[in-house]
Structures are given as C-alpha cells and as structure tokens.
N, CA, C and O of each residue as an XYZ file, in Angstrom:
672
protein
N     -40.427     39.076    -35.708
C     -40.871     37.805    -36.219
C     -39.814     36.732    -35.765
O     -40.198     35.596    -35.488
N     -38.593     37.052    -35.692
C     -37.630     36.092    -35.220
C     -37.896     35.718    -33.777
O     -37.786     34.560    -33.374
N     -38.272     36.807    -32.964
C     -38.504     36.528    -31.591
C     -39.746     35.550    -31.477
O     -39.761     34.676    -30.610
N     -40.712     35.706    -32.309
C     -41.893     34.857    -32.169
C     -41.527     33.409    -32.597
O     -41.965     32.445    -31.970
N     -40.754     33.284    -33.623
C     -40.220     31.896    -34.016
C     -39.411     31.324    -32.812
O     -39.597     30.149    -32.498
N     -38.628     32.002    -32.205
C     -37.737     31.621    -31.084
C     -38.583     31.129    -29.978
O     -38.385     30.035    -29.449
N     -39.621     32.018    -29.595
C     -40.557     31.711    -28.466
C     -41.327     30.407    -28.899
O     -41.404     29.458    -28.119
N     -41.872     30.371    -30.097
C     -42.622     29.172    -30.509
C     -41.779     27.894    -30.356
O     -42.282     26.881    -29.870
N     -40.508     27.936    -30.765
C     -39.520     26.900    -30.690
C     -39.334     26.448    -29.287
O     -39.315     25.248    -29.015
N     -39.191     27.405    -28.363
C     -39.035     27.147    -26.934
C     -40.358     26.389    -26.389
O     -40.296     25.333    -25.761
N     -41.414     26.976    -26.669
C     -42.647     26.294    -26.205
C     -42.945     24.972    -26.860
O     -43.513     24.100    -26.202
N     -42.598     24.762    -28.119
C     -42.788     23.401    -28.704
C     -41.695     22.430    -28.150
O     -41.985     21.248    -27.964
N     -40.564     22.861    -27.910
C     -39.495     22.064    -27.353
C     -39.836     21.677    -25.900
O     -39.649     20.532    -25.488
N     -40.337     22.654    -25.145
C     -40.755     22.321    -23.694
C     -41.965     21.421    -23.806
O     -42.051     20.547    -22.943
N     -42.821     21.480    -24.634
C     -43.942     20.600    -24.707
C     -43.553     19.240    -25.093
O     -44.063     18.287    -24.505
N     -42.681     19.062    -26.046
C     -42.240     17.772    -26.393
C     -41.491     17.088    -25.230
O     -41.644     15.895    -24.966
N     -40.704     17.882    -24.578
C     -39.961     17.385    -23.453
C     -40.802     16.927    -22.273
O     -40.519     15.940    -21.593
N     -41.898     17.745    -22.069
C     -42.913     17.383    -21.099
C     -43.700     16.146    -21.397
O     -44.051     15.393    -20.488
N     -43.983     15.924    -22.651
C     -44.722     14.716    -23.077
C     -43.755     13.544    -22.866
O     -44.149     12.542    -22.270
N     -42.557     13.633    -23.315
C     -41.597     12.581    -23.078
C     -41.449     12.194    -21.627
O     -41.425     11.022    -21.251
N     -41.344     13.317    -20.778
C     -41.192     13.008    -19.355
C     -42.379     12.440    -18.739
O     -42.221     11.696    -17.771
N     -43.528     12.686    -19.164
C     -44.900     12.166    -18.749
C     -44.910     10.733    -19.047
O     -45.269      9.960    -18.159
N     -44.540     10.267    -20.248
C     -44.550      8.903    -20.630
C     -43.421      8.054    -19.979
O     -43.599      6.876    -19.668
N     -42.256      8.712    -19.790
C     -41.232      8.053    -19.036
C     -41.644      7.767    -17.549
O     -41.440      6.669    -17.032
N     -42.212      8.773    -16.916
C     -42.628      8.571    -15.522
C     -43.837      7.606    -15.414
O     -43.972      6.893    -14.419
N     -44.698      7.590    -16.426
C     -45.741      6.593    -16.417
C     -45.223      5.159    -16.612
O     -45.726      4.199    -16.027
N     -44.238      5.069    -17.428
C     -43.637      3.730    -17.681
C     -42.855      3.253    -16.478
O     -42.927      2.077    -16.123
N     -42.095      4.158    -15.831
C     -41.374      3.816    -14.588
C     -42.495      3.476    -13.466
O     -42.274      2.539    -12.698
N     -43.531      4.122    -13.373
C     -44.531      3.777    -12.351
C     -45.105      2.406    -12.592
O     -45.292      1.635    -11.651
N     -45.380      2.098    -13.810
C     -45.976      0.782    -14.179
C     -44.921     -0.299    -13.831
O     -45.246     -1.344    -13.268
N     -43.666     -0.016    -14.181
C     -42.539     -0.934    -13.931
C     -42.493     -1.217    -12.374
O     -42.506     -2.369    -11.939
N     -42.442     -0.155    -11.601
C     -42.454     -0.292    -10.094
C     -43.799     -1.012     -9.532
O     -43.777     -1.663     -8.488
N     -44.780     -0.865    -10.188
C     -46.057     -1.551     -9.674
C     -45.923     -2.949     -9.924
O     -46.228     -3.776     -9.064
N     -45.448     -3.291    -11.141
C     -45.367     -4.823    -11.475
C     -44.260     -5.373    -10.620
O     -44.420     -6.498    -10.146
N     -43.191     -4.731    -10.377
C     -42.152     -5.267     -9.567
C     -42.658     -5.521     -8.088
O     -42.388     -6.561     -7.487
N     -43.385     -4.532     -7.565
C     -43.912     -4.659     -6.192
C     -44.812     -5.836     -6.103
O     -44.753     -6.629     -5.163
N     -45.658     -5.943     -7.107
C     -46.716     -7.031     -7.149
C     -45.949     -8.366     -7.223
O     -46.353     -9.315     -6.550
N     -44.902     -8.479     -7.978
C     -44.155     -9.708     -8.116
C     -43.438    -10.086     -6.792
O     -43.372    -11.254     -6.408
N     -42.924     -9.076     -6.139
C     -42.258     -9.370     -4.886
C     -43.238     -9.803     -3.862
O     -42.914    -10.699     -3.082
N     -44.524     -9.192     -3.785
C     -45.447     -9.661     -2.864
C     -45.938    -11.153     -3.123
O     -46.061    -11.985     -2.224
N     -46.199    -11.378     -4.456
C     -46.581    -12.728     -4.769
C     -45.511    -13.807     -4.461
O     -45.833    -14.874     -3.939
N     -44.236    -13.510     -4.794
C     -43.179    -14.411     -4.401
C     -43.047    -14.665     -2.973
O     -42.774    -15.789     -2.553
N     -43.233    -13.644     -2.200
C     -43.334    -13.786     -0.707
C     -44.409    -14.660     -0.167
O     -44.211    -15.513      0.699
N     -45.563    -14.406     -0.724
C     -46.731    -15.179     -0.368
C     -46.714    -16.666     -0.865
O     -47.249    -17.578     -0.234
N     -46.083    -16.819     -1.996
C     -45.826    -18.202     -2.431
C     -44.897    -18.896     -1.461
O     -45.154    -20.043     -1.097
N     -43.875    -18.280     -1.046
C     -42.961    -18.786     -0.058
C     -43.758    -19.181      1.211
O     -43.642    -20.308      1.691
N     -44.533    -18.277      1.725
C     -45.393    -18.597      2.901
C     -46.324    -19.750      2.655
O     -46.495    -20.571      3.556
N     -46.935    -19.870      1.507
C     -47.839    -20.941      1.186
C     -47.073    -22.242      1.272
O     -47.562    -23.196      1.876
N     -45.858    -22.316      0.674
C     -45.041    -23.431      0.576
C     -44.812    -23.925      2.100
O     -45.062    -25.070      2.477
N     -44.334    -22.962      2.867
C     -43.996    -23.300      4.277
C     -45.324    -23.787      5.031
O     -45.279    -24.714      5.840
N     -46.428    -23.152      4.740
C     -47.722    -23.557      5.473
C     -48.094    -25.073      5.019
O     -48.551    -25.859      5.849
N     -47.900    -25.414      3.803
C     -48.188    -26.699      3.249
C     -47.236    -27.736      3.922
O     -47.637    -28.866      4.202
N     -46.031    -27.339      4.159
C     -45.187    -28.279      4.821
C     -45.537    -28.498      6.328
O     -45.392    -29.586      6.885
N     -45.976    -27.453      6.898
C     -46.406    -27.487      8.246
C     -47.658    -28.440      8.409
O     -47.822    -29.173      9.385
N     -48.484    -28.342      7.380
C     -49.683    -29.284      7.462
C     -49.343    -30.730      7.406
O     -49.809    -31.595      8.148
N     -48.440    -30.912      6.402
C     -47.886    -32.413      6.324
C     -47.196    -32.827      7.535
O     -47.394    -33.941      8.021
N     -46.376    -31.963      8.056
C     -45.488    -32.249      9.278
C     -46.479    -32.566     10.457
O     -46.296    -33.549     11.175
N     -47.449    -31.775     10.619
C     -48.419    -31.869     11.784
C     -49.063    -33.280     11.697
O     -49.164    -33.995     12.694
N     -49.493    -33.649     10.475
C     -50.186    -34.947     10.385
C     -49.247    -36.037     10.632
O     -49.623    -36.986     11.320
N     -48.046    -36.007     10.137
C     -47.033    -37.032     10.276
C     -46.613    -37.149     11.859
O     -46.404    -38.247     12.375
N     -46.516    -35.997     12.532
C     -46.294    -36.037     13.972
C     -47.416    -36.783     14.777
O     -47.173    -37.600     15.665
N     -48.563    -36.445     14.404
C     -49.722    -37.124     15.042
C     -49.728    -38.570     14.729
O     -49.990    -39.375     15.623
N     -49.458    -38.961     13.522
C     -49.422    -40.364     13.105
C     -48.358    -41.167     13.862
O     -48.582    -42.286     14.322
N     -47.139    -40.502     13.965
C     -46.119    -41.156     14.636
C     -46.328    -41.403     16.113
O     -45.989    -42.461     16.642
N     -46.929    -40.337     16.812
C     -47.305    -40.508     18.157
C     -48.336    -41.587     18.478
O     -48.287    -42.326     19.461
N     -49.281    -41.588     17.525
C     -50.379    -42.617     17.631
C     -49.892    -44.039     17.544
O     -50.339    -44.979     18.202
N     -48.828    -44.090     16.567
C     -48.235    -45.430     16.347
C     -47.434    -45.861     17.671
O     -47.421    -47.028     18.062
N     -46.796    -44.860     18.296
C     -45.982    -45.153     19.457
C     -46.939    -45.463     20.606
O     -46.611    -46.332     21.415
N     -48.037    -44.849     20.730
C     -49.042    -45.151     21.765
C     -49.628    -46.556     21.550
O     -49.599    -47.399     22.446
N     -50.148    -46.779     20.368
C     -50.798    -48.044     20.078
C     -49.910    -49.186     19.966
O     -50.307    -50.283     20.359
N     -48.763    -49.048     19.479
C     -47.894    -50.157     19.143
C     -46.828    -50.419     20.190
O     -46.484    -51.576     20.434
N     -46.235    -49.257     20.889
C     -45.158    -49.376     21.649
C     -45.388    -49.029     23.033
O     -44.471    -49.142     23.846
N     -46.605    -48.588     23.392
C     -46.863    -48.277     24.843
C     -46.556    -46.904     25.352
O     -46.828    -46.548     26.498
N     -45.953    -46.114     24.416
C     -45.602    -44.646     24.863
C     -46.893    -43.970     24.898
O     -47.774    -44.309     24.108
N     -47.088    -42.980     25.807
C     -48.292    -42.260     25.934
C     -48.395    -41.007     24.950
O     -47.471    -40.196     24.876
N     -49.437    -40.902     24.281
C     -49.620    -39.816     23.368
C     -49.578    -38.493     24.149
O     -50.293    -38.272     25.126
N     -48.681    -37.629     23.639
C     -48.459    -36.346     24.354
C     -48.615    -35.149     23.406
O     -47.771    -34.940     22.534
N     -49.689    -34.361     23.571
C     -49.938    -33.270     22.728
C     -48.808    -32.202     22.779
O     -48.505    -31.516     21.803
N     -48.223    -32.120     23.973
C     -47.147    -31.115     24.074
C     -45.932    -31.486     23.246
O     -45.093    -30.610     23.040
N     -45.772    -32.630     22.784
C     -44.692    -33.029     21.924
C     -44.930    -32.588     20.399
O     -44.035    -32.623     19.555
N     -46.140    -32.204     20.168
C     -46.414    -31.831     18.877
C     -45.636    -30.480     18.496
O     -45.908    -29.476     19.155
N     -44.778    -30.407     17.573
C     -43.966    -29.267     17.338
C     -44.628    -28.215     16.327
O     -44.315    -27.025     16.347
N     -45.457    -28.690     15.545
C     -46.084    -27.752     14.625
C     -47.322    -27.051     15.227
O     -48.135    -27.694     15.891
N     -47.452    -25.811     15.008
C     -48.547    -25.017     15.476
C     -49.301    -24.520     14.268
O     -48.756    -23.698     13.531
N     -50.490    -24.952     14.020
C     -51.326    -24.538     12.837
C     -52.229    -23.255     13.243
O     -52.966    -22.735     12.405
N     -52.145    -22.826     14.417
C     -52.973    -21.782     14.843
C     -52.675    -20.493     14.046
O     -53.588    -19.735     13.721
N     -51.451    -20.269     13.754
C     -51.011    -19.020     13.015
C     -50.824    -19.278     11.532
O     -50.337    -18.422     10.795
N     -51.222    -20.483     11.101
C     -51.091    -20.893      9.686
C     -52.079    -20.112      8.833
O     -53.277    -20.212      9.100
N     -51.694    -19.382      7.879
C     -52.483    -18.626      6.982
C     -52.731    -19.163      5.634
O     -52.964    -18.426      4.676
N     -52.680    -20.505      5.557
C     -52.658    -21.246      4.182
C     -53.933    -20.894      3.431
O     -53.794    -20.445      2.293
N     -55.096    -21.034      3.901
C     -56.276    -20.787      3.126
C     -56.454    -19.493      2.731
O     -56.855    -19.256      1.591
N     -56.182    -18.511      3.608
C     -56.295    -17.070      3.188
C     -55.252    -16.803      2.012
O     -55.630    -16.268      0.970
N     -53.977    -17.178      2.200
C     -53.061    -16.821      1.165
C     -53.304    -17.504     -0.076
O     -53.063    -16.883     -1.111
N     -53.763    -18.740     -0.149
C     -54.249    -19.350     -1.332
C     -55.414    -18.662     -1.932
O     -55.420    -18.454     -3.145
N     -56.353    -18.310     -1.217
C     -57.583    -17.724     -1.735
C     -57.192    -16.409     -2.349
O     -57.705    -16.135     -3.433
N     -56.331    -15.537     -1.787
C     -55.939    -14.262     -2.288
C     -54.880    -14.149     -3.338
O     -54.909    -13.313     -4.240
N     -53.949    -15.038     -3.165
C     -52.654    -15.001     -4.080
C     -52.487    -16.246     -5.008
O     -51.868    -16.105     -6.062
N     -52.970    -17.367     -4.691
C     -52.818    -18.560     -5.534
C     -54.130    -19.370     -5.675
O     -54.156    -20.555     -5.343
N     -55.270    -18.705     -6.189
C     -56.467    -19.357     -6.212
C     -56.496    -20.749     -6.998
O     -57.389    -21.578     -6.824
N     -55.347    -20.930     -7.945
C     -55.189    -22.047     -8.639
C     -55.011    -23.244     -7.855
O     -55.162    -24.336     -8.404
N     -54.677    -23.158     -6.511
C     -54.473    -24.207     -5.633
C     -55.652    -24.596     -4.766
O     -55.557    -25.502     -3.938
N     -56.772    -23.901     -4.962
C     -57.931    -24.147     -4.102
C     -58.362    -25.587     -4.113
O     -58.704    -26.082     -3.040
N     -58.382    -26.301     -5.191
C     -58.887    -27.640     -5.276
C     -58.006    -28.490     -4.467
O     -58.521    -29.373     -3.781
N     -56.691    -28.316     -4.470
C     -55.664    -29.154     -3.739
C     -55.810    -28.831     -2.208
O     -55.567    -29.692     -1.362
N     -56.216    -27.556     -1.879
C     -56.275    -27.246     -0.505
C     -57.566    -27.886      0.057
O     -57.633    -28.276      1.222
N     -58.529    -27.972     -0.773
C     -59.830    -28.680     -0.239
C     -59.671    -30.192      0.051
O     -60.250    -30.816      0.941
N     -58.730    -30.704     -0.912
C     -58.340    -32.117     -0.622
C     -57.515    -32.313      0.546
O     -57.741    -33.229      1.337
N     -56.534    -31.461      0.693
C     -55.661    -31.532      1.797
C     -56.470    -31.283      3.182
O     -56.223    -31.953      4.185
N     -57.369    -30.356      3.157
C     -58.311    -30.190      4.334
C     -59.003    -31.466      4.682
O     -59.040    -31.905      5.832
N     -59.547    -32.045      3.650
C     -60.328    -33.339      3.803
C     -59.504    -34.353      4.505
O     -59.968    -34.935      5.486
N     -58.342    -34.594      4.076
C     -57.346    -35.505      4.675
C     -56.968    -35.128      6.092
O     -56.882    -35.977      6.980
N     -56.735    -33.775      6.297
C     -56.434    -33.317      7.591
C     -57.587    -33.505      8.567
O     -57.351    -33.730      9.754
N     -58.809    -33.419      8.101
C     -59.962    -33.771      8.901
C     -60.003    -35.211      9.321
O     -60.408    -35.497     10.447
N     -59.607    -36.132      8.481
C     -59.580    -37.496      8.772
C     -58.537    -37.723      9.893
O     -58.840    -38.435     10.850
N     -57.350    -37.155      9.809
C     -56.348    -37.352     10.719
C     -56.892    -36.777     12.154
O     -56.774    -37.394     13.212
N     -57.486    -35.536     12.016
C     -58.079    -34.949     13.275
C     -59.080    -35.832     13.937
O     -59.041    -36.079     15.142
N     -60.022    -36.325     13.077
C     -61.096    -37.185     13.578
C     -60.467    -38.423     14.179
O     -60.915    -38.763     15.274
N     -59.599    -39.082     13.696
C     -58.944    -40.262     14.150
C     -58.245    -39.964     15.456
O     -58.279    -40.777     16.380
N     -57.588    -38.765     15.547
C     -56.906    -38.328     16.749
C     -57.844    -38.150     17.787
O     -57.591    -38.657     18.879
N     -58.983    -37.450     17.609
C     -59.952    -37.178     18.529
C     -60.536    -38.468     19.187
O     -60.675    -38.595     20.403
N     -60.847    -39.368     18.300
C     -61.436    -40.638     18.765
C     -60.338    -41.442     19.514
O     -60.665    -42.130     20.480
N     -59.099    -41.383     19.118
C     -57.961    -42.002     19.762
C     -57.848    -41.493     21.193
O     -57.763    -42.304     22.115
N     -57.845    -40.209     21.406
C     -57.622    -39.541     22.709
C     -58.890    -39.842     23.576
O     -58.787    -40.243     24.735
N     -60.102    -39.627     22.952
C     -61.419    -39.832     23.705
C     -61.594    -41.198     24.214
O     -62.160    -41.427     25.283
N     -61.081    -42.152     23.408
C     -61.207    -43.601     23.724
C     -60.008    -44.087     24.494
O     -59.320    -45.021     24.082
N     -59.759    -43.430     25.640
C     -58.613    -43.700     26.431
C     -58.397    -45.220     26.815
O     -57.292    -45.762     26.774
N     -59.511    -45.819     27.174
C     -59.436    -47.201     27.454
C     -59.848    -48.237     26.332
O     -60.317    -49.349     26.573
N     -59.610    -47.723     25.082
C     -59.903    -48.608     24.004
C     -58.988    -49.747     23.920
O     -57.870    -49.733     24.435
N     -59.488    -50.767     23.246
C     -58.631    -52.001     23.128
C     -57.505    -51.709     22.087
O     -57.585    -50.726     21.350
N     -56.476    -52.560     22.038
C     -55.399    -52.438     21.171
C     -55.838    -52.445     19.743
O     -55.253    -51.753     18.910
N     -56.938    -53.271     19.413
C     -57.367    -53.398     18.053
C     -58.026    -52.001     17.588
O     -57.851    -51.514     16.471
N     -58.795    -51.440     18.591
C     -59.379    -50.176     18.265
C     -58.400    -49.090     17.954
O     -58.522    -48.343     16.983
N     -57.372    -49.032     18.865
C     -56.277    -48.016     18.763
C     -55.506    -48.218     17.443
O     -55.080    -47.304     16.737
N     -55.379    -49.594     17.195
C     -54.647    -49.861     15.883
C     -55.422    -49.451     14.709
O     -54.854    -49.055     13.691
N     -56.754    -49.534     14.814
C     -57.561    -49.160     13.636
C     -57.536    -47.681     13.374
O     -57.470    -47.237     12.228
N     -57.591    -46.882     14.501
C     -57.625    -45.511     14.477
C     -56.147    -44.991     13.960
O     -56.005    -44.080     13.145
N     -55.221    -45.625     14.488
C     -53.895    -45.259     14.135
C     -53.611    -45.524     12.591
O     -52.931    -44.739     11.930
N     -54.133    -46.593     12.099
C     -54.033    -47.015     10.693
C     -54.692    -45.943      9.836
O     -54.133    -45.511      8.829
N     -55.918    -45.506     10.255
C     -56.665    -44.479      9.550
C     -55.934    -43.186      9.518
O     -55.964    -42.533      8.475
N     -55.260    -42.735     10.583
C     -54.528    -41.489     10.707
C     -53.249    -41.742      9.833
O     -52.857    -40.832      9.102
N     -52.622    -42.866      9.874
C     -51.332    -43.011      9.131
C     -51.626    -42.937      7.634
O     -50.872    -42.321      6.882
N     -52.736    -43.571      7.198
C     -53.026    -43.578      5.784
C     -53.390    -42.148      5.320
O     -52.876    -41.671      4.309
N     -54.239    -41.506      6.036
C     -54.627    -40.182      5.788
C     -53.408    -39.226      5.825
O     -53.354    -38.247      5.081
N     -52.461    -39.528      6.684
C     -51.270    -38.636      6.817
C     -50.341    -38.888      5.484
O     -49.741    -37.964      4.937
N     -50.301    -40.106      5.077
C     -49.421    -40.352      3.942
C     -50.067    -39.722      2.609
O     -49.377    -39.198      1.735
N     -51.446    -39.828      2.553
C     -52.037    -39.203      1.436
C     -52.008    -37.642      1.511
O     -51.894    -36.966      0.489
N     -52.110    -37.126      2.685
C     -51.976    -35.675      2.892
C     -50.552    -35.247      2.413
O     -50.392    -34.288      1.659
N     -49.580    -35.973      2.868
C     -48.162    -35.633      2.423
C     -47.980    -35.693      0.946
O     -47.258    -34.852      0.410
N     -48.589    -36.642      0.223
C     -48.585    -36.745     -1.157
C     -49.281    -35.421     -1.755
O     -48.714    -34.745     -2.613
N     -50.482    -35.118     -1.267
C     -51.210    -33.995     -1.833
C     -50.472    -32.684     -1.603
O     -50.501    -31.800     -2.459
N     -49.820    -32.550     -0.474
C     -49.077    -31.235     -0.179
C     -47.972    -31.209     -1.175
O     -47.655    -30.153     -1.722
N     -47.349    -32.389     -1.439
C     -46.229    -32.283     -2.474
C     -46.678    -31.953     -3.864
O     -45.972    -31.266     -4.604
N     -47.883    -32.448     -4.245
C     -48.440    -31.982     -5.548
C     -48.757    -30.514     -5.553
O     -48.465    -29.817     -6.524
N     -49.365    -30.022     -4.456
C     -49.651    -28.598     -4.379
C     -48.395    -27.780     -4.405
O     -48.365    -26.715     -5.021
N     -47.345    -28.250     -3.747
C     -46.039    -27.555     -3.740
C     -45.392    -27.500     -5.166
O     -44.713    -26.534     -5.516
N     -45.632    -28.580     -5.974
C     -45.168    -28.661     -7.306
C     -45.980    -27.633     -8.182
O     -45.439    -26.988     -9.080
N     -47.194    -27.533     -7.889
C     -48.001    -26.602     -8.731
C     -47.652    -25.187     -8.295
O     -47.649    -24.276     -9.123
N     -47.365    -24.985     -7.043
C     -46.875    -23.618     -6.567
C     -45.597    -23.426     -7.248
O     -45.383    -22.298     -7.691
N     -44.677    -24.365     -7.415
C     -43.373    -23.967     -7.981
C     -43.538    -23.558     -9.475
O     -42.757    -22.786    -10.031
N     -44.621    -24.136    -10.087
C     -44.961    -23.508    -11.387
C     -45.377    -22.180    -11.435
O     -45.069    -21.455    -12.382
N     -46.115    -21.763    -10.404
C     -46.583    -20.393    -10.391
C     -45.363    -19.492    -10.033
O     -45.288    -18.371    -10.538
N     -44.426    -19.936     -9.195
C     -43.286    -19.092     -8.993
C     -42.407    -18.987    -10.243
O     -41.852    -17.926    -10.528
N     -42.284    -20.078    -10.977
C     -41.544    -19.969    -12.267
C     -42.225    -18.970    -13.237
O     -41.531    -18.262    -13.967
N     -43.545    -18.910    -13.251
C     -44.242    -17.990    -14.052
C     -43.850    -16.569    -13.753
O     -43.588    -15.749    -14.632
N     -43.822    -16.306    -12.357
C     -43.536    -14.926    -11.919
C     -42.095    -14.590    -12.272
O     -41.780    -13.483    -12.709
N     -41.263    -15.543    -12.078
C     -39.886    -15.171    -12.335
C     -39.511    -15.034    -13.790
O     -38.547    -14.342    -14.118
N     -40.221    -15.654    -14.631
C     -40.041    -15.517    -16.052
C     -40.875    -14.389    -16.691
O     -40.719    -14.071    -17.870
N     -41.791    -13.779    -15.848
C     -42.601    -12.717    -16.398
C     -41.935    -11.470    -16.614
O     -42.553    -10.513    -17.080
C-alpha cells in the first residue's frame, strides 16, 4: 500500500509540474508573440514617418525648383531632385500597419497630385509666359505647403500610435 501511495504521489507531482510547465511555456510564447509584433509595428511606424518626410521633401524640392525657374531664370532640372519616391512604401505600410492614418494619406495624395499636375504642366509648357509659369509655381507652392502641414499632422498621429505601443 505504501508503494502505491508513493507511486500516486509521484504521478500527481509529475502531473502538477507538467501543468505548471505547460502554462509557463504558453505564457512565455504569448509574451514573445506580443514583443515580436510590437517590434514589427515600431519598425513600420518609423518607416512610415520617414516616408511621410520624403513626400513633403519631394514636394518642397519641386516647388523650390519651379520658383527658381519662374522667378530667377534657373532651368528646372529633374536630376537635382534628391528624393526618390519609387521605393516609397507609404501606402502599403499605412494600409497594413497604421490604417488609422488612411484619411490623412488620401489628403496627402490629393495635394501630391496637385503638385505633380502643376509640375507636369510647367515642364510641358516650356515656352509658357512668365505669368503662366508664375501661376503654376504658385499652385505647386501652395499645395506643397499644405502637403507639409498634412504630413506633420499625420506624423503627430503616428507619434500617438508609437506611444500606445510603448505603453502597452
């Protein structure tokens, strides 16, 4: 009988230890999963912030060059544009990782389109009068300023998302 009680104690003890280990491993796995997700989100938020800055910088560069061409006689040079939006993953990252910013991204895209349209007309109308160039430059400059303001607001909202992740 004592042997049976001893065996039962071992089995019960092993079962209890096994249950505790199971829950400990499950909790550790959940912790790692949350930590990995948090690190991914913070990395993507940083990339979104950089992409927003690139959008604003690109519009500002265009605007400055147009002003130089229209007002000071320097020729618009596409090769002087330092920002490359070809590799910009702003929309994708916002859609997947920060959908709370989609409304701001739509507004930014609209202003970016205005700058692009003004630039296209500016370049295509090579022999345009100073007044025409001035009008297009004004449109681009105003849209660029608005775009810069919108990107700043989106970056502020993004900072709130980062803060949420850091405090979670």
